[in-house]
C-alpha positions in Angstrom: -8.7 24.3 9.6 -5.6 24.5 7.5 -3.5 23.7 10.6 -5.5 20.5 11.1 -4.7 19.3 7.6 -1.1 20.4 8.0 -0.9 18.4 11.2 -2.4 15.4 9.6 0.2 15.6 6.8 3.1 15.8 9.2 1.7 12.9 11.2 2.1 10.7 8.2 5.8 11.2 7.9 7.5 10.4 11.3 9.9 8.0 9.6 10.7 10.3 6.7 11.7 13.0 9.1 14.6 10.9 10.4 16.4 9.7 7.3 19.4 7.5 8.2 21.5 8.0 5.1 22.9 11.0 3.2 21.2 11.1 -0.2 23.1 11.8 -3.4 20.2 13.8 -4.7 18.6 15.9 -1.9 16.2 17.6 -4.3 14.8 14.3 -5.6 14.6 13.1 -2.0 12.5 16.2 -1.1 10.2 15.6 -4.0 9.7 11.9 -3.2 9.0 12.8 0.5 6.2 15.1 -0.7 4.9 12.4 -3.1 4.8 9.9 -0.3 3.0 12.3 2.0 0.2 12.9 -0.5 0.0 9.2 -1.3 -0.6 8.4 2.4 -2.6 11.4 3.3 -5.9 10.3 1.7 -5.4 6.7 2.6 -4.9 7.7 6.2 -8.2 9.7 6.2 -10.0 6.8 4.5 -8.6 3.7 6.3 -6.9 4.7 9.5 -9.4 5.3 12.3 -6.6 6.3 14.7 -5.4 9.2 12.5 -8.8 10.2 11.1 -10.5 13.2 12.7 -14.1 13.2 13.5 -16.2 13.5 10.3 -17.6 17.0 11.2 -14.1 18.4 11.9 -12.6 16.7 8.8 -15.4 18.0 6.5 -14.9 21.6 7.8 -11.2 21.3 7.3 -11.6 20.1 3.8 -14.3 22.6 2.9 -16.9 20.0 2.0 -20.1 18.6 3.6 -20.0 15.7 5.9 -22.4 13.8 3.6 -19.9 14.1 0.7 -16.9 12.6 2.5 -17.6 9.0 1.4 -17.2 10.1 -2.3 -14.9 13.1 -1.9 -12.1 11.2 -0.1 -11.8 8.3 -2.6 -12.0 10.8 -5.5 -9.1 12.8 -4.1 -7.1 9.7 -3.5 -7.5 8.6 -7.1 -6.7 12.0 -8.4 -3.4 12.3 -6.4 -2.6 8.7 -7.3 -2.8 9.5 -10.9 -0.6 12.6 -10.6 1.9 10.7 -8.5 2.1 7.8 -11.0 2.8 10.2 -13.9 5.7 11.8 -12.0 7.1 8.6 -10.6 7.1 7.1 -14.1 9.2 10.1 -15.2 11.6 9.6 -12.3 12.0 5.9 -13.0 12.8 6.6 -16.6 15.4 9.2 -15.7 17.1 7.5 -12.7 16.0 3.9 -12.6 14.6 3.0 -9.2 15.4 5.8 -6.7 17.0 3.7 -4.0 18.8 4.5 -0.7 22.0 5.6 -2.4 20.2 8.2 -4.4 17.6 9.5 -2.0 18.4 7.9 1.4 16.3 5.9 3.8 13.4 5.6 4.2 12.7 7.9 1.2 13.8 5.0 -1.0 10.4 3.4 -0.2 8.4 6.3 -1.6 8.3 5.2 -5.3 7.5 1.7 -4.2 4.2 2.9 -2.6 3.2 4.7 -5.7 3.9 1.7 -7.9 2.1 -0.6 -5.3 -1.0 1.5 -5.6 -1.0 1.5 -9.4 -2.0 -0.8 -12.2 1.6 -0.9 -13.5 3.1 -3.4 -11.0 3.8 -5.9 -13.7 5.8 -3.2 -15.6 8.0 -2.2 -12.8 8.3 -5.4 -10.7 11.6 -6.4 -12.4 13.0 -3.0 -11.6 11.9 -3.2 -7.9 13.4 -6.8 -7.7 16.7 -5.5 -9.0 16.7 -2.6 -6.5 15.9 -5.0 -3.7 18.7 -7.4 -4.8 21.2 -4.6 -4.6 20.1 -3.5 -1.2 18.6 -0.3 -2.4 15.2 -1.2 -1.2 14.1 -3.6 1.6 13.6 -7.1 0.1 10.3 -7.6 2.0 8.8 -4.7 0.0 9.6 -6.5 -3.2 8.1 -9.7 -1.7 4.9 -7.7 -0.9 4.7 -6.3 -4.4 5.3 -9.8 -5.9 2.4 -11.1 -3.8 0.1 -8.4 -5.1 0.9 -9.1 -8.7 0.4 -12.9 -8.2 -3.0 -12.3 -6.6 -4.0 -9.9 -9.4 -3.3 -12.5 -12.0 -5.2 -15.2 -10.1 -2.1 -17.1 -8.8 -1.2 -18.2 -5.3 1.1 -15.7 -3.4 4.4 -16.6 -1.8 4.6 -14.6 1.4 1.0 -14.2 2.6 0.9 -10.4 2.5 -2.3 -10.0 0.5 -5.9 -10.3 1.7 -9.0 -10.1 -0.4 -12.8 -10.0 0.1 -15.7 -10.4 -2.3 -18.9 -8.5 -2.3 -22.1 -10.6 -2.9 -25.4 -9.4 -4.2 -28.2 -9.6 -1.6 -31.3 -10.6 -3.5 -33.5 -9.1 -0.8 -32.0 -5.6 -0.9 -30.6 -5.7 -4.4 -27.3 -4.4 -3.0 -23.9 -5.9 -3.0 -22.6 -6.6 0.5 -19.0 -7.1 1.5 -18.0 -10.5 2.7 -15.4 -11.2 5.4 -11.9 -10.8 3.9 -9.4 -13.7 3.8 -5.7 -14.2 3.2 -5.3 -15.0 -0.5 -4.1 -18.6 -1.1 -0.4 -19.2 -0.5 1.8 -21.5 -2.5 3.4 -24.0 0.0 1.6 -22.5 2.9 3.5 -24.8 5.3 6.7 -23.0 4.5 5.4 -19.4 4.3 6.7 -18.3 7.7 10.2 -19.4 6.9 10.0 -17.5 3.6 8.7 -14.5 5.5 11.6 -14.6 7.9 14.2 -14.8 5.1 12.5 -11.9 3.3 12.7 -9.7 6.4 9.1 -9.7 7.6 8.9 -9.2 11.4 5.7 -11.2 11.8 4.3 -14.6 10.9 1.5 -14.9 8.4 -0.9 -15.6 11.4 0.3 -12.4 13.1 0.0 -10.4 9.9 -3.5 -11.6 9.4 -4.5 -10.7 13.0 -3.1 -7.2 12.4 -5.4 -6.9 9.5 -8.3 -8.1 11.6 -8.5 -11.4 9.7 -8.5 -14.9 11.2 -6.0 -16.8 9.2 -7.0 -20.0 7.4 -5.3 -22.0 4.7 -7.1 -21.7 1.4 -6.4 -23.0 -2.0 -7.3 -21.4 -5.4 -10.0 -24.0 -5.8 -11.5 -22.9 -2.5 -11.6 -19.3 -3.8 -13.2 -20.4 -7.0 -16.1 -21.9 -5.0 -16.8 -18.7 -3.1 -19.9 -16.8 -3.9 -19.2 -13.7 -5.9 
């Protein structure tokens, strides 16, 4: 069973196994590769049906019951996220953003993932922007983080990377039920694909939505305000 989990972990890092640049700090690179692996491990098990083993096999490998998986996996993800955020905060304080010069590519994206999955985006967004401006991090990652922060603060995004879905109380069952997700409103939606192209995104907003299983439609913030919540 340990070999199953080890295989899952390795499967998360095909890109990190083929770094394209020689890092100035190999030890930090190794640590960030490990941080990235843990960050993605639980998300893969939760959200990626192509990488997720059958529930019975996964439960045996993790040493838990199949029935406990829906609560065990999110709890483990939150626990590792918290630990990763503490360590990455220390790294950012010591080195600034660990970009490709320091840790090589694509390890330079590892800290970005930890920040993106935290509640501290507003704190580190200027640092990420600076790294992207210097070419230490792909600009499209900064654009994606900016979109998330704009959505979190109730503002229209710029690049159409973020989707959202409300849950609505069903009066008959007394339970909240998830509603179909939608692409969060975009400022100047007519020009979004040109902005995406300049930022380095390989897809249009329509293609990105389709990849997320969402039918793209142009919405305004006022449209969102009227949605049942």
